[in-house]
C-alpha positions in Angstrom: 84.6 -74.6 -32.0 84.6 -78.4 -32.3 87.5 -80.7 -33.1 87.1 -84.2 -34.3 88.5 -86.9 -32.1 89.4 -90.2 -33.7 87.6 -93.2 -32.3 90.0 -96.1 -31.5 87.5 -98.5 -33.2 87.6 -97.5 -36.9 84.5 -99.5 -37.7 82.3 -97.6 -35.2 79.6 -95.4 -36.9 79.4 -93.0 -33.9 81.3 -89.8 -34.5 82.4 -88.1 -31.3 83.3 -84.5 -31.1 85.1 -82.5 -28.4 83.3 -79.3 -27.5 85.6 -76.3 -26.7 84.2 -73.6 -24.4 85.4 -70.2 -25.7 83.5 -67.9 -23.4 86.5 -67.5 -21.1 88.7 -66.7 -24.0 86.2 -64.1 -25.3 86.1 -62.4 -21.9 89.8 -62.1 -21.7 90.3 -61.1 -25.3 87.7 -58.5 -26.2 87.2 -57.4 -29.8 88.3 -53.8 -29.2 91.7 -55.0 -27.8 92.3 -56.8 -31.1 91.3 -53.9 -33.2 92.6 -50.9 -31.2 95.2 -52.5 -28.9 95.2 -53.1 -25.2 94.8 -49.4 -24.2 91.3 -49.1 -25.6 87.9 -50.1 -24.3 85.4 -48.5 -21.9 86.8 -45.4 -20.2 86.4 -47.0 -16.8 89.2 -49.5 -17.6 91.6 -46.8 -18.7 91.5 -44.0 -16.1 91.2 -43.6 -12.4 88.0 -42.5 -10.7 89.4 -39.0 -10.0 90.5 -38.5 -13.6 87.1 -39.6 -14.9 85.2 -37.2 -12.6 87.6 -34.4 -13.6 87.2 -35.1 -17.3 83.4 -35.4 -17.0 83.2 -32.3 -14.8 85.3 -30.1 -17.1 83.5 -31.2 -20.3 80.1 -30.9 -18.5 81.0 -27.4 -17.3 82.0 -26.3 -20.8 78.8 -27.7 -22.3 76.6 -26.1 -19.6 78.3 -22.8 -20.0 77.8 -22.8 -23.8 74.2 -24.0 -23.4 73.5 -21.1 -21.0 75.0 -18.5 -23.3 73.4 -19.9 -26.5 70.1 -20.2 -24.6 70.2 -16.6 -23.5 70.9 -15.4 -27.0 68.2 -17.6 -28.6 65.6 -16.5 -25.9 66.5 -12.8 -26.5 66.2 -13.2 -30.3 62.9 -15.0 -30.1 61.5 -12.7 -27.5 62.7 -9.6 -29.3 61.2 -10.8 -32.6 57.9 -11.5 -30.9 57.9 -8.1 -29.2 58.6 -6.3 -32.6 55.8 -8.2 -34.3 53.4 -7.3 -31.5 54.4 -3.6 -31.8 54.0 -3.7 -35.6 50.6 -5.4 -35.2 49.3 -2.8 -32.8 50.7 0.0 -34.9 48.8 -1.3 -38.0 51.9 -2.2 -40.0 51.0 -5.9 -39.9 47.6 -7.6 -40.2 47.4 -11.2 -39.0 44.9 -13.6 -40.6 44.2 -15.7 -37.5 42.0 -18.2 -39.3 44.8 -19.0 -41.7 47.2 -19.3 -38.7 44.8 -21.7 -37.0 44.5 -23.9 -40.1 48.3 -23.9 -40.7 48.9 -24.9 -37.0 46.4 -27.7 -37.3 48.1 -29.0 -40.5 51.5 -28.8 -38.7 50.1 -30.8 -35.8 48.8 -33.6 -38.0 52.1 -33.7 -39.9 54.1 -33.9 -36.7 52.0 -36.7 -35.4 52.6 -38.7 -38.5 56.4 -38.1 -38.4 56.5 -38.8 -34.6 55.1 -42.3 -35.2 57.7 -43.1 -37.9 60.6 -41.7 -35.9 59.9 -43.6 -32.7 62.1 -46.7 -33.4 65.1 -44.6 -34.1 64.6 -42.5 -31.1 64.1 -45.6 -28.9 67.3 -47.2 -30.1 69.2 -43.9 -29.5 67.8 -43.8 -26.0 68.8 -47.4 -25.3 72.4 -46.8 -26.6 72.7 -43.7 -24.6 71.5 -45.3 -21.4 73.9 -48.2 -22.0 76.8 -45.8 -22.4 75.8 -44.0 -19.2 75.7 -47.4 -17.3 79.1 -48.4 -18.6 80.7 -45.0 -17.8 78.7 -44.0 -14.7 81.6 -42.1 -13.0 82.3 -40.0 -16.1 78.6 -39.4 -16.7 78.0 -38.2 -13.1 80.9 -35.9 -13.4 79.5 -34.5 -16.6 76.1 -33.9 -15.1 77.6 -32.1 -12.1 79.8 -30.0 -14.4 76.9 -29.2 -16.7 74.8 -27.9 -13.7 77.7 -25.8 -12.5 78.2 -24.4 -16.1 74.5 -23.5 -16.2 74.8 -21.7 -12.8 78.0 -19.7 -13.8 
């Protein structure tokens, strides 16, 4: 922000301006404090280290436990379906046209390669935002990872 300072000599053609440095003000008054109040902002500013580790650990354990249960159910369903198809194939109930399967798989590969090239910028921006979040909230994130691993093991 610049303010105009009057020159003592009114006939002078040189205009002088005073330059105000607002970086210190911006550091002290962050935008989320104005929008949400003083109790908002990165979680590292709001809670103690022990509270962050506990919150991350509990949420990580819940996520890991659910991931383990859902993963077991999904693996059982996929494996069971594959087993039933193999039994039906060997019993003669199902005939598989392997040439058609091969052509369909090749078409799907080409389609996925085209889509993967288009989706790369969105994925890269998501990864950058996620890594920035982890860097800002490293204590919470490490608690989450530890809890997630414990949830998978239980």
